[in-house]
C-alpha positions as CSV (number, residue, x, y, z in Angstrom):
1,M,0.0,0.0,0.0
2,M,1.8,3.1,1.2
3,N,4.4,4.3,3.7
4,R,3.3,6.8,6.2
5,T,6.4,8.9,6.0
6,V,5.3,12.4,4.8
7,P,7.8,14.0,2.4
8,H,7.7,17.7,2.8
9,A,9.8,19.9,0.6
10,E,11.5,21.8,3.4
11,T,14.9,23.1,3.9
12,P,17.5,20.9,5.7
13,G,17.7,21.6,9.3
14,R,14.0,21.9,9.9
15,S,13.3,20.5,13.3
16,V,11.2,17.4,14.1
17,P,8.0,18.2,16.1
18,G,8.9,17.9,19.8
19,R,12.6,18.1,19.3
20,F,14.4,20.5,21.7
21,R,16.0,23.5,20.0
22,G,18.4,25.4,22.2
23,P,19.3,29.1,22.1
24,F,22.2,28.5,19.7
25,T,19.7,27.1,17.2
26,R,16.8,29.6,17.9
27,W,18.9,32.8,18.2
28,P,22.4,32.0,16.7
29,R,23.6,35.6,16.6
30,G,22.4,36.6,20.0
31,A,23.7,33.4,21.6
32,D,27.1,33.8,19.9
33,A,27.3,37.4,21.2
34,V,26.6,36.2,24.7
35,L,29.1,33.4,24.4
36,A,31.8,35.7,23.1
37,T,31.1,38.2,25.9
38,A,31.2,35.4,28.6
39,M,34.5,34.0,27.2
40,F,36.0,37.6,27.2
41,L,35.0,38.3,30.8
42,A,36.3,34.9,31.9
43,A,39.7,35.6,30.3
44,V,39.8,39.1,31.8
45,L,38.5,38.6,35.3
46,L,39.9,35.1,36.2
47,E,43.4,34.0,36.9
48,D,45.1,30.9,38.2
49,A,45.4,30.7,42.0
50,P,47.5,28.2,44.1
51,G,46.0,24.8,44.6
52,D,44.3,24.5,41.2
53,A,41.8,27.3,42.1
54,M,40.7,30.3,40.2
55,A,40.8,33.9,41.6
56,F,39.3,37.2,40.4
57,R,41.5,40.0,39.4
58,T,40.8,43.7,38.8
59,V,40.6,45.1,35.3
60,T,42.7,48.1,36.2
61,G,45.6,45.9,37.0
62,I,45.8,44.2,33.6
63,F,48.6,45.1,31.2
64,Q,47.0,47.2,28.5
65,P,48.5,45.3,25.5
66,V,47.2,42.0,27.0
67,L,43.7,43.6,27.5
68,L,43.8,44.5,23.8
69,L,44.6,40.8,23.0
70,F,41.6,39.8,25.1
71,V,39.3,42.2,23.2
72,V,40.5,41.1,19.8
73,A,40.1,37.4,20.6
74,G,36.6,38.0,22.2
75,A,35.4,40.1,19.2
76,A,36.7,37.4,16.7
77,L,34.8,34.7,18.6
78,Y,31.5,36.3,17.5
79,R,32.3,35.3,13.9
80,R,33.0,31.7,14.8
81,R,30.2,30.3,12.5
82,R,31.1,32.3,9.3
83,R,34.9,32.3,9.7
84,P,35.8,29.5,12.0
85,V,39.4,28.9,10.8
86,A,40.2,32.6,11.0
87,V,38.7,32.8,14.5
88,L,40.9,29.9,15.6
89,C,44.0,31.6,14.2
90,V,43.2,34.8,15.9
91,A,42.6,33.0,19.2
92,L,45.8,31.1,19.0
93,A,47.8,34.2,18.0
94,A,46.3,36.2,20.9
95,W,47.0,33.3,23.3
96,A,50.6,32.7,22.3
97,P,52.2,35.9,23.8
98,T,50.5,35.2,27.2
99,L,51.7,31.6,27.6
100,G,53.5,31.0,30.9
101,S,52.1,34.2,32.5
102,T,49.2,34.9,34.7
103,Y,47.3,36.2,31.6
104,S,47.3,32.9,29.8
105,T,43.5,32.5,30.4
106,M,42.3,32.4,26.8
107,G,42.2,28.6,26.7
108,G,38.4,28.7,26.9
109,M,38.3,30.8,23.7
110,V,40.6,28.4,22.0
111,I,38.3,25.5,23.0
112,V,35.3,27.2,21.6
113,A,37.2,28.1,18.4
114,L,38.3,24.4,18.0
115,Y,34.7,23.3,18.4
116,S,33.6,25.8,15.8
117,V,36.2,24.6,13.2
118,G,35.0,21.1,13.6
119,R,31.3,22.2,13.4
120,H,31.3,24.8,10.7
121,A,34.5,24.7,8.6
122,D,34.2,23.3,5.1
123,D,37.8,22.4,4.7
124,N,38.7,19.4,7.0
125,R,42.4,20.0,6.7
126,W,42.4,22.9,9.2
127,G,40.9,21.0,12.1
128,P,43.8,18.6,12.8
129,L,46.3,21.5,12.3
130,G,44.4,23.6,14.8
131,V,44.4,20.8,17.3
132,V,48.2,20.3,16.9
133,A,48.8,24.0,17.4
134,A,46.5,24.1,20.5
135,I,48.1,21.0,22.0
136,A,51.6,22.6,21.5
137,A,50.4,25.8,23.1
138,I,48.8,24.1,26.2
139,T,51.9,21.9,26.6
140,I,54.2,24.9,26.5
141,D,52.0,26.8,28.9
142,G,51.9,23.8,31.3
143,L,55.7,23.3,31.2
144,L,56.3,27.1,31.9
145,H,53.8,26.9,34.8
146,S,55.3,23.5,36.0
147,Y,51.9,21.8,35.9
148,P,51.8,18.0,36.4
149,W,51.8,16.0,33.1
150,G,48.5,14.6,34.1
151,D,47.0,18.1,33.9
152,I,48.7,18.8,30.7
153,T,47.5,15.6,29.1
154,F,43.9,16.3,30.3
155,G,44.0,19.7,28.7
156,N,45.3,18.2,25.5
157,L,42.5,15.7,25.4
158,F,39.9,18.4,26.2
159,M,41.2,20.5,23.2
160,S,41.1,17.5,20.9
161,G,37.7,16.5,22.2
162,A,36.2,19.9,21.5
163,W,37.2,19.7,17.8
164,Y,36.1,16.1,17.5
165,L,32.7,16.8,19.0
166,G,32.1,19.7,16.6
167,R,33.2,17.5,13.6
168,R,30.9,14.6,14.7
169,L,27.9,17.0,14.9
170,R,28.7,18.4,11.5
171,L,28.9,15.0,9.9
172,R,25.6,14.0,11.5
173,A,23.9,17.2,10.3
174,G,25.3,16.5,6.8
175,R,23.9,13.0,6.8
176,A,20.5,14.3,7.9
177,A,20.5,17.0,5.2
178,R,21.4,14.5,2.5
179,L,18.7,12.2,3.7
180,H,16.2,15.0,3.6
181,Q,17.3,15.9,0.1
182,E,17.0,12.3,-1.1
183,Q,13.5,12.1,0.4
184,A,12.5,15.4,-1.3
185,A,13.9,14.2,-4.6
186,E,12.1,10.9,-4.3
187,A,8.8,12.7,-3.6
188,R,9.4,14.9,-6.7
189,R,10.2,11.8,-8.7
190,I,7.0,10.1,-7.5
191,V,4.9,13.1,-8.4
192,T,6.5,13.4,-11.8
193,E,6.1,9.7,-12.4
194,E,2.4,9.8,-11.5
195,R,1.7,12.9,-13.7
196,T,3.5,11.3,-16.6
197,H,1.5,8.1,-16.1
198,I,-1.8,10.0,-16.1
199,A,-0.8,12.0,-19.1
200,R,0.3,8.9,-21.0
201,E,-2.9,7.1,-20.2
202,L,-5.1,10.0,-21.1
203,H,-3.4,10.3,-24.4
204,D,-3.6,6.6,-25.2
205,V,-7.2,6.1,-24.1
206,V,-8.9,9.4,-24.9
207,A,-7.0,11.1,-27.8
208,H,-8.0,8.6,-30.4
209,R,-11.7,8.9,-29.7
210,V,-11.7,12.6,-29.4
211,S,-9.9,12.8,-32.8
212,M,-12.7,10.6,-34.2
213,M,-15.3,12.9,-32.7
214,T,-13.7,15.9,-34.3
215,V,-13.5,14.3,-37.8
216,Q,-17.1,13.0,-37.6
217,A,-18.5,16.4,-36.4
218,G,-16.7,18.1,-39.2
219,A,-18.0,15.7,-41.8
220,A,-21.6,16.1,-40.4
221,R,-21.3,19.9,-40.8
222,M,-20.1,19.6,-44.4
223,V,-22.9,17.3,-45.5
224,A,-25.7,18.6,-43.3
225,A,-27.3,20.7,-46.2
226,E,-27.0,18.0,-48.9
227,D,-27.4,14.8,-47.0
228,P,-29.3,15.2,-43.7
229,Q,-29.5,11.5,-43.1
230,G,-25.7,11.2,-43.5
231,A,-25.2,14.1,-41.1
232,L,-27.5,12.4,-38.5
233,E,-25.5,9.2,-38.8
234,A,-22.3,11.1,-38.3
235,M,-23.6,12.9,-35.3
236,A,-24.8,9.5,-33.9
237,A,-21.2,8.3,-34.3
238,V,-20.0,11.4,-32.5
239,E,-22.4,10.6,-29.6
240,E,-21.3,7.0,-29.4
241,A,-17.6,8.0,-29.4
242,G,-18.3,10.5,-26.7
243,R,-20.0,7.9,-24.5
244,Q,-17.1,5.5,-25.0
245,A,-14.6,8.2,-24.2
246,L,-16.4,9.0,-20.9
247,D,-16.6,5.3,-20.0
248,E,-12.8,4.9,-20.7
249,L,-12.1,8.0,-18.6
250,R,-14.1,6.5,-15.7
251,H,-12.2,3.3,-16.1
252,L,-8.9,5.1,-16.2
253,L,-9.6,6.8,-12.9
254,G,-10.2,3.4,-11.4
255,V,-7.2,1.6,-12.7
256,L,-4.5,4.2,-12.2
257,R,-4.0,3.0,-8.7
258,P,-3.5,-0.8,-8.2
259,E,-5.3,-0.9,-4.8
260,A,-8.7,0.1,-6.4
261,E,-11.0,-2.6,-5.2
262,R,-13.3,-2.4,-8.2
263,D,-12.8,-3.8,-11.7
264,G,-13.4,-0.4,-13.2
265,L,-16.5,-1.4,-15.1
266,G,-19.0,0.1,-12.7
267,P,-19.5,3.8,-11.7
268,Q,-16.8,5.4,-9.7
269,P,-17.4,5.6,-5.9
270,G,-18.1,8.7,-3.9
271,L,-18.8,9.8,-0.3
272,A,-22.2,8.1,-0.6
273,D,-20.2,4.8,-0.6
274,L,-18.5,5.5,2.8
275,P,-20.8,3.2,4.7
276,R,-19.8,0.2,2.6
277,L,-16.1,1.2,3.0
278,V,-16.5,1.6,6.7
279,A,-18.2,-1.8,7.0
280,E,-15.2,-3.5,5.2
281,V,-12.6,-2.0,7.4
282,R,-14.6,-2.8,10.5
283,E,-14.7,-6.4,9.4
284,A,-10.9,-6.2,9.3
285,G,-10.9,-5.1,12.9
286,L,-10.7,-1.3,12.7
287,D,-12.8,0.7,15.2
288,V,-14.1,3.5,13.0
289,L,-16.4,6.4,13.8
290,V,-17.6,8.5,10.8
291,A,-19.1,12.0,11.0
292,D,-20.3,13.0,7.5
293,G,-21.5,16.5,7.4
294,I,-22.0,16.8,3.6
295,R,-25.6,17.5,2.6
296,N,-25.2,19.1,-0.9
297,P,-24.1,17.1,-3.9
298,L,-20.4,17.5,-4.9
299,P,-18.8,17.7,-8.3
300,A,-17.9,14.2,-9.5
301,R,-14.1,14.9,-9.4
302,V,-14.3,16.1,-5.8
303,D,-16.6,13.3,-4.7
304,L,-14.3,10.6,-6.2
305,S,-11.1,12.2,-4.8
306,A,-12.6,12.6,-1.3
307,Y,-13.6,8.9,-1.3
308,R,-10.1,7.8,-2.4
309,I,-8.4,9.9,0.2
310,V,-10.6,8.4,3.0
311,Q,-10.0,4.9,1.6
312,E,-6.2,5.2,1.5
313,A,-6.1,6.8,4.9
314,L,-8.1,4.0,6.5
315,T,-6.0,1.4,4.7
316,N,-2.9,3.1,6.1
317,V,-4.2,3.0,9.7
318,L,-5.0,-0.7,9.4
319,K,-1.6,-1.4,7.9
320,H,0.5,0.5,10.4
321,S,-1.5,0.4,13.7
322,G,-3.4,-2.8,13.1
323,P,-6.8,-4.1,14.3
324,G,-8.4,-2.4,17.3
325,T,-7.1,1.1,16.5
326,R,-9.7,3.7,17.2
327,T,-10.2,5.9,14.1
328,E,-12.3,8.9,13.5
329,V,-13.3,10.2,10.0
330,H,-14.7,13.7,9.9
331,V,-16.1,15.2,6.6
332,R,-17.2,18.8,6.8
333,G,-18.7,21.1,4.2
334,E,-17.5,24.6,4.1
335,D,-18.3,27.7,1.9
336,D,-15.4,27.1,-0.5
337,G,-15.1,23.3,-0.3
338,I,-14.9,20.3,2.0
339,T,-12.5,19.3,4.7
340,I,-11.6,15.7,5.4
341,E,-9.9,14.7,8.7
342,V,-8.8,11.2,9.6
343,L,-7.5,10.7,13.2
344,D,-6.2,7.5,14.8
345,D,-4.8,6.8,18.3
346,G,-2.1,4.4,17.1
347,H,-3.0,1.9,19.8
348,G,-3.9,-1.1,17.7
349,A,-2.7,-4.7,17.9
350,A,0.3,-3.9,15.6
351,V,1.2,-0.5,17.2
352,R,4.8,0.6,17.1
353,S,6.6,3.7,18.2
354,V,6.0,6.8,16.1
355,S,9.6,6.8,15.0
356,A,9.5,3.2,14.0
357,A,6.2,3.5,12.2
358,H,7.4,6.4,10.1
359,E,10.8,5.2,9.1
360,G,11.8,4.3,5.5
361,R,11.3,5.7,2.1
362,P,8.2,7.7,1.3
363,G,5.6,5.6,-0.5
364,H,3.2,6.5,-3.2
365,G,0.2,6.7,-0.9
366,I,0.5,10.1,0.8
367,V,2.2,11.5,-2.3
368,G,-0.6,10.3,-4.4
369,M,-3.3,11.6,-2.0
370,R,-1.5,15.0,-1.9
371,E,-1.4,15.0,-5.7
372,R,-5.1,14.4,-5.9
373,A,-5.8,17.4,-3.6
374,L,-3.3,19.6,-5.5
375,L,-4.9,18.8,-8.9
376,L,-8.2,20.1,-7.5
377,G,-6.5,23.2,-6.1
378,G,-6.6,22.0,-2.6
379,S,-4.1,20.8,0.1
380,L,-3.3,17.8,2.2
381,D,-1.3,17.6,5.4
382,A,-0.3,14.4,7.3
383,Q,1.7,14.1,10.4
384,P,2.1,12.2,13.7
385,R,-0.1,13.4,16.6
386,P,1.7,14.5,19.8
387,G,0.0,11.8,22.0
388,G,0.5,9.0,19.5
389,G,-1.2,8.0,16.3
390,F,-1.6,10.0,13.1
391,R,-3.6,12.9,11.7
392,L,-4.5,13.5,8.0
393,T,-6.3,16.7,6.9
394,A,-7.3,17.4,3.4
395,H,-9.1,20.4,2.0
396,L,-10.8,20.0,-1.4
397,P,-12.3,23.1,-3.0
398,T,-15.6,22.7,-4.8
399,K,-15.6,26.0,-6.7
400,G,-13.3,27.2,-9.4
401,E,-11.2,25.3,-11.9
402,P,-8.9,22.4,-10.9
403,T,-5.2,23.0,-11.4
């Protein structure tokens, strides 16, 4: 049938519903400004004290050229996303003159810069070089301060780990972006394939008979004055060809999708056939409640598309959640069209977690339903519900021309 993954053509990096987004994702510029200010103040106001402790120092007692180095490194840190390699070079260059002194407190800035290179730099060659330079700097600083080798080693590992963490996050984000692009490309391919299929079938099935109708109508017009009987026969042939074309169009709508339960020879179903469809899925074990608020007759194309959308949605619930799933179908009439909403609680006999139920490649089902809605000038949205289960909402206009 279909896969319940919903392919949306969104930009990479769009968050999954319910996923936590921290301040560095929500407000990147503001968060970077706060981070740069915090690192600058830490470098300025803190200094090493005996016993592996930190002590505060007064700003007035700082050597002015060193304060300038702090300012330059802190200001550069604000650009860590756009120019990560340059920021790392500035941080290392500003740190180097202070090594071995009480002002060598820019290690935090270097750690942030190393993380930023791993997270945001496009050229992977600079990361290892930056790690080597940072390790050399912290080793020199530790030897000049006579720190134990254990502390120096820990500092080296921390520097390396900051870059490695940034790189791992960047690789994971890259894989997620590629997967999103592949899913979007697959969705576009499915839509194009379905449109091509429909166009090819329409040409093969209808074009011949429409051509015959045109020729016969032209012949009837030419002989109408001299041979009324021949004109009548030609018009009868046009009528017969038109009926055959309509029959073949109805058959085409039924056979384009392989899951159609009819043989295509009878009339196409509509919302009036929902009771029979509901009875079938109830026999399969689905607990379905239907609220049909449509009272006025609908255009044939809207009636058929509405029925097919409900049919595929119920099939999807039965496939992914299994028997016993409580499902609600609401069909409402509005001023400009109808709205279809299919809800399920996802608590059937075959229930799985939301993530497991929506893994995999996007199938033709939701793409096909969305295509039906778009061809009518409407819309369709399908997504997991916060408490479990799935929600599908379609709006089909009943006025205006279909797209």
